[in-house]
C-alpha positions in Angstrom: -19.9 26.7 35.1 -15.6 27.7 34.8 -15.0 29.7 32.0 -11.9 28.1 31.5 -13.6 25.0 32.0 -15.7 25.9 28.9 -13.0 28.3 26.8 -10.6 25.3 27.1 -13.1 21.9 25.7 -14.4 23.5 23.6 -11.0 24.9 21.6 -9.9 20.8 22.1 -13.4 19.9 20.6 -12.9 22.3 17.7 -9.6 20.6 16.7 -11.2 17.9 16.3 -13.9 18.7 14.6 -12.0 20.5 12.2 -9.2 18.0 11.2 -8.9 16.3 8.0 -11.6 13.4 7.6 -11.7 10.4 5.3 -15.3 9.1 4.4 -15.6 5.7 4.7 -18.7 3.3 5.0 -20.1 0.7 7.5 -20.3 -3.0 5.9 -21.3 -6.2 7.5 -20.5 -9.4 6.3 -22.7 -11.8 4.6 -25.6 -8.6 5.5 -27.6 -5.6 3.7 -26.9 -2.2 4.3 -30.2 -1.6 6.3 -29.5 -4.6 8.4 -25.4 -3.1 9.4 -27.3 0.0 9.7 -29.7 -1.0 12.2 -27.1 -2.3 14.2 -25.0 0.5 13.6 -27.9 2.8 15.5 -27.6 0.0 17.9 -24.2 0.9 19.0 -25.0 4.3 19.2 -27.6 3.8 22.2 -25.1 1.5 23.8 -22.6 4.8 23.4 -25.2 6.6 25.1 -25.8 4.0 27.8 -22.1 3.9 28.6 -21.9 7.6 28.5 -24.6 8.2 30.8 -23.5 5.3 33.1 -19.6 6.6 33.2 -20.3 9.9 34.2 -23.3 8.5 37.1 -20.9 6.4 38.4 -17.8 8.4 37.4 -15.6 5.5 36.2 -12.4 5.8 34.8 -12.1 3.9 31.0 -9.1 3.2 31.8 -8.4 -0.1 33.8 -6.7 -3.6 32.2 -10.4 -4.8 31.7 -12.0 -2.0 29.2 -8.8 -2.2 27.4 -8.3 -3.7 23.7 -4.6 -5.1 23.6 -2.2 -5.6 20.4 -0.1 -8.2 20.2 4.0 -7.3 19.9 6.5 -10.2 18.7 8.7 -10.8 21.8 7.3 -8.6 24.2 3.9 -9.0 26.3 0.6 -6.3 26.4 3.6 -3.3 24.8 0.9 -1.1 23.2 -3.1 -1.2 24.0 -6.4 0.6 22.9 -8.4 2.5 25.4 -11.6 4.5 25.3 -10.4 8.3 26.4 -12.4 11.2 28.0 -13.1 14.0 25.7 -13.1 16.9 28.5 -10.4 17.9 31.1 -11.0 16.3 34.1 -13.7 13.9 32.9 -15.1 10.8 31.8 -16.7 10.2 29.4 -14.7 8.8 25.7 -18.4 9.8 23.4 -20.2 12.9 22.7 -24.1 12.4 21.2 -25.6 14.4 18.9 -29.3 13.8 19.5 -31.9 14.0 16.7 -34.2 16.9 17.4 -35.6 16.9 13.9 -39.4 15.0 12.9 -37.4 11.2 12.0 -36.5 10.8 15.8 -37.9 7.3 15.4 -35.7 6.1 12.5 -32.5 8.3 13.8 -33.2 9.0 17.5 -29.7 9.3 17.5 -27.9 10.9 14.5 -24.6 10.8 15.5 -21.6 9.8 18.1 -17.8 11.7 18.3 -15.6 9.0 19.1 -12.2 10.0 21.6 -10.5 6.9 22.3 -6.3 7.0 22.5 -3.4 4.2 21.8 -0.9 3.6 24.3 2.4 2.5 23.9 5.1 1.7 25.8 8.4 1.1 24.1 12.2 0.6 26.0 13.9 3.8 25.9 16.1 3.9 22.6 18.7 6.6 24.4 19.1 3.8 26.8 19.9 0.6 24.8 22.1 3.4 22.6 24.3 4.1 25.3 24.3 0.5 26.3 25.2 -0.4 22.4 27.6 2.0 22.0 29.5 0.6 25.8 29.6 -3.0 24.1 30.8 -1.6 21.2 33.5 -0.4 23.0 33.8 -3.2 25.1 34.5 -5.6 22.0 37.1 -3.1 20.4 39.2 -3.3 23.3 39.0 -6.8 23.3 40.0 -6.8 19.7 36.5 -8.5 18.2 34.7 -6.1 16.0 30.9 -5.6 15.7 29.0 -3.5 14.3 26.4 -0.8 16.2 23.0 -2.2 14.3 24.9 -5.9 15.9 25.7 -4.3 19.2 21.8 -3.4 19.4 20.8 -6.7 19.0 22.4 -8.1 21.5 20.9 -5.7 23.9 17.5 -6.1 23.2 18.3 -9.9 23.2 19.5 -8.9 27.1 16.3 -7.1 27.5 14.3 -10.4 26.4 16.1 -12.5 28.8 15.7 -10.4 31.9 19.5 -10.2 31.9 19.9 -6.5 30.6 17.3 -4.3 33.4 16.1 -0.7 30.8 13.4 1.3 31.7 9.6 1.7 29.6 8.6 4.9 28.5 5.1 5.7 27.5 3.6 7.2 24.7 -0.2 8.2 24.3 -1.3 8.6 20.8 -5.1 10.6 21.2 -7.4 9.5 18.9 -10.8 10.6 17.4 -14.0 9.9 14.5 -17.7 10.5 14.1 -20.0 8.0 13.2 -22.9 9.2 11.3 -25.1 7.1 12.1 -27.8 9.0 9.5 -25.7 8.0 6.4 -24.6 5.3 7.4 -20.3 5.9 7.2 -17.4 7.2 9.7 -15.5 10.0 9.5 -11.2 10.0 10.7 -8.4 11.1 10.6 -6.6 9.4 7.3 -4.1 7.7 9.1 -3.5 3.2 9.6 -3.4 4.4 13.7 -7.0 5.2 13.5 -8.3 2.3 10.9 -6.2 0.1 13.9 -8.5 2.3 16.5 -12.2 1.6 14.9 -11.5 -2.1 14.6 -10.5 -2.2 17.9 -13.6 0.0 19.1 -16.3 -2.1 18.5 -15.0 -4.9 20.4 -14.4 -2.3 23.1 -17.2 -0.8 23.7 -19.6 -4.3 23.6 -17.1 -5.1 26.2 -16.7 -1.6 28.6 -20.4 -2.3 28.2 -20.8 -5.7 29.6 -18.7 -4.4 32.3 -20.5 -1.6 33.8 -24.1 -3.0 33.4 -23.9 -7.1 34.8 -27.7 -6.7 34.7 -28.4 -6.5 31.2 -28.7 -2.9 31.0 -32.3 -3.8 32.0 -32.0 -0.8 33.2 -31.4 1.7 30.8 -33.3 0.4 28.1 -30.1 -1.4 26.0 -30.7 -5.2 26.8 -31.7 -6.2 22.8 -28.8 -4.2 22.2 -26.2 -5.5 23.8 -27.5 -9.7 22.9 -26.7 -8.5 19.3 -24.3 -10.4 18.1 -23.0 -9.3 15.2 -22.6 -5.3 16.2 -18.6 -6.8 17.0 -18.7 -8.0 12.8 -19.1 -4.4 11.8 -16.3 -2.8 9.6 -15.2 0.1 7.4 -13.9 0.3 3.9 -13.7 3.1 2.1 -16.4 5.1 0.5 -15.7 5.1 -2.7 -14.9 2.1 -3.4 -17.9 0.9 -1.5 -19.7 3.0 -4.0 -18.4 1.5 -6.8 -18.9 -1.8 -5.5 -22.5 -0.8 -5.4 -23.6 0.9 -8.8 -23.1 4.0 -6.9 -20.6 6.0 -9.4 -18.4 4.9 -11.5 -14.3 6.3 -10.7 -12.8 7.0 -7.5 -12.8 10.4 -5.7 -10.9 12.9 -8.3 -10.5 16.7 -7.8 -9.9 16.6 -11.7 -13.0 15.0 -11.9 -15.4 17.4 -10.0 -13.6 20.3 -11.8 -14.3 19.2 -15.4 -17.6 17.6 -14.4 -19.0 21.0 -13.1 -16.3 23.1 -15.9 -16.7 23.3 -19.3 -18.0 26.8 -20.6 -22.1 26.8 -20.6 -22.3 23.2 -18.6 -26.2 22.7 -17.2 -23.9 20.6 -14.0 -22.7 23.7 -12.8 -26.5 24.7 -11.7 -26.7 21.9 -9.6 -22.8 22.2 -7.8 -23.4 21.8 -3.7 -20.7 23.8 -3.5 -18.6 26.7 -5.1 -14.8 27.1 -5.9 -12.2 29.5 -5.0 -9.1 30.5 -6.5 -6.5 28.5 -3.6 -5.5 24.6 -4.8 -2.9 22.5 -4.9 -1.7 21.5 -7.5 1.3 18.9 -9.2 2.6 18.8 -13.3 1.1 15.9 -15.4 4.1 15.1 -16.6 6.5 15.2 -13.1 4.6 14.5 -10.2 7.4 16.5 -8.0 6.9 19.8 -9.5 4.1 20.6 -6.7 2.2 23.9 -6.6 0.1 25.6 -3.8 -1.8 28.9 -5.2 -3.5 30.7 -1.8 -6.3 33.0 -3.9 -4.1 32.9 -6.3 -5.1 31.3 -9.7 -7.0 34.4 -11.2 -3.0 35.9 -11.6 -1.9 32.9 -13.5 -5.2 32.5 -15.8 -4.7 36.1 -17.4 -8.6 36.4 -15.4 -9.2 39.8 -13.4 -8.8 39.5 -9.7 -12.2 40.7 -9.6 -14.1 38.5 -11.7 -15.8 35.5 -10.3 -14.0 31.9 -9.5 -15.9 29.4 -11.5 -15.5 25.8 -12.2 -14.9 26.5 -16.1 -12.0 29.2 -15.2 -10.2 26.4 -13.1 -10.7 23.3 -15.5 -9.5 25.4 -18.3 -6.5 26.8 -16.6 -5.4 23.3 -15.4 -5.6 22.1 -19.3 -4.0 25.3 -20.3 -1.4 24.9 -17.8 -1.1 21.1 -17.7 -1.8 20.4 -14.2 -2.9 17.8 -12.0 -5.4 19.6 -8.5 -4.5 17.6 -5.8 -6.5 19.6 -3.4 -9.0 22.8 -3.6 -10.6 25.5 -1.3 -14.6 25.4 -1.8 -17.3 27.3 -0.2 -20.9 26.1 0.9 -23.6 27.3 2.0 -24.9 25.0 5.5 -28.2 25.8 6.8 -28.5 27.5 10.2 -28.0 24.8 13.1 -30.7 24.3 15.9 -27.9 26.1 18.4 -27.5 29.1 16.0 -31.5 29.4 15.1 -31.7 29.7 19.6 -28.7 31.9 19.6 -30.0 34.3 17.3 -33.5 34.0 19.1 -31.9 35.1 22.3 -30.0 38.0 20.6 -31.9 38.7 17.4 -30.0 42.2 16.7 -26.7 40.5 16.3 -28.1 38.0 13.4 -29.2 41.4 11.9 -25.5 43.2 12.2 -23.8 40.2 10.8 -26.8 39.8 7.7 -26.9 36.5 8.2 -30.7 34.5 6.7 -30.8 31.1 6.3 -27.5 29.6 5.6 -23.9 30.5 6.7 -21.1 30.7 4.0 -18.3 28.0 5.4 -14.8 27.2 3.7 -13.5 23.4 2.8 -10.6 22.6 1.3 -11.2 19.2 -0.3 -8.8 16.7 -1.6 -8.9 12.5 -2.8 -6.9 10.4 -0.4 -5.9 7.3 -2.3 -9.3 7.5 -4.3 -11.2 8.0 -0.9 -13.9 11.4 -0.3 -11.6 13.3 2.1 -12.3 17.1 3.7 -12.0 19.6 6.5 -13.5 22.7 7.3 -11.0 25.2 7.2 -12.8 28.5 9.0 -13.3 26.5 12.7 -16.9 27.0 12.3 -16.3 30.5 14.6 -20.0 31.1 13.8 -21.2 28.1 15.0 -19.3 28.2 18.6 -19.9 31.3 19.6 -23.6 29.9 19.8 -22.7 27.2 21.5 -20.3 29.3 23.8 -23.5 31.4 24.1 -26.1 28.8 25.5 -23.6 26.7 27.6 -23.4 30.1 29.8 -27.4 31.0 29.1 -28.1 28.1 30.5 -25.4 28.6 33.4 -27.0 31.4 34.3 -30.0 30.5 34.2 -29.6 26.6 36.1 -27.3 25.4 38.9 -24.6 23.4 37.8 -22.6 21.0 40.3 -18.9 20.3 39.4 -20.7 17.0 39.0 -23.4 17.6 36.5 -20.9 20.1 34.6 -19.8 17.2 32.2 -23.0 16.2 30.8 -24.2 19.7 30.6 -21.3 20.7 28.8 -21.5 17.7 26.5 -24.7 17.6 25.8 -24.1 21.0 24.1 -20.7 20.2 21.9 -23.5 17.6 20.7 -25.4 20.4 19.3 -22.1 21.7 17.9 -21.7 18.7 15.5 -24.4 19.4 13.3 -22.3 21.6 10.8 -19.8 18.7 10.3 -22.6 16.1 10.3 -24.6 18.3 7.0 -21.0 18.5 5.6 -20.7 14.5 5.8 -23.8 15.0 2.9 -22.8 17.2 0.8 -19.1 15.7 0.1 -20.8 12.5 -0.5 -23.6 14.1 -2.9 -20.5 16.0 -4.9 -19.0 12.8 -5.2 -21.6 10.9 -6.3 -22.8 13.5 -9.1 -19.3 14.5 -10.6 -18.7 10.5 -11.0 -21.7 9.4 -12.3 -21.8 6.2 -14.4 -22.3 7.4 -17.6 -25.2 5.2 -19.4 -24.8 2.6 -22.3 -25.8 3.2 -26.1 -29.8 2.1 -26.6 -30.0 1.1 -22.3 -33.2 3.1 -22.4 -34.6 2.7 -24.8 -34.1 -1.3 -23.4 -35.7 0.0 -20.5 -38.3 1.3 -22.0 -39.1 -2.1 -23.8 
């Protein structure tokens, strides 16, 4: 397998994994959570089947029959969404995280990383501006003054009436998101474009499967999945909103709430916190949101603590109250368990693990913030050790097995699927952090009523 092929695709995939992610829940109108999760599991199986078929038949998924168009005023088909290949020169739009654990029967697929693109076609703004300026000049010569805004409006009317020929310019915006089947959530970038793409995706994946499996998918065992008429009805909502409506949380995701909950002197909550704080954060003044400050491993310099003192939520809480600040984001560190790929890597190269002093866990840094009251986090260290293990195993596979150009995509995708494990584990980490720090306070006498 070409070395550059591996490096370039691995770097691109890491960029997607290490982007900023917000957490959304899935829901299905009129159905409970268990039913919605069952439909989500069917969706994941369809994605895996589509990948296999697309690779086998080398199907290009950007054809008109696979697209989902959006309406544009006055001009037809100027914007659409389409599935997009993860790999350079490839075809597959999905990276599937297969379950290698003990509960395969419940979740045979833990998650699916989706790649899409939004294509927009707009009339060249430079050409319109040039034509509007010429029209503006012509009106001046005949003594009839108009504004540039009016001139542009007249040009656009001429384009719609097909009296003026202006070229269309294409723009393509890559979009990616992770469907966590096991936890029933979706991780996506905080963007309206991504939210629109996710809504289009549910319909698009069924449409794609129906086209490429004309026999109904009997040969790949997804008949029952394709016959489900409710996958198309899946929708998303912010995780915090869903948690509050279900009585799992009392408030939106908030960094100050997390810091104060785990801080406060000898607070026993600090012992259960799944993350460790750092002295890196951004904040704004409580009485003036425009006064922003960014601390890069430097809160200790302003809080009176020694640089050698260990960061704690207690120090961060005291500092923000003293300085009358509200935290906007906070850098934290946690220990993630060794992934399946890391374990395989260390078995093949045990000396490396000993040299690095690595046990059963690996430290990973994150930055977390609130996005409109919802959970938002970003992996900040590019998963260097996980990526090293992934590339090592890929090259080990190619040394021991003959990989043809036709099989290169499926082989690389299978290893990239394993690289999703730290992102998958991070989801559970921040969900637990949020739910624990925003517990609903018991009403006085509630326990006595329950006991009675």
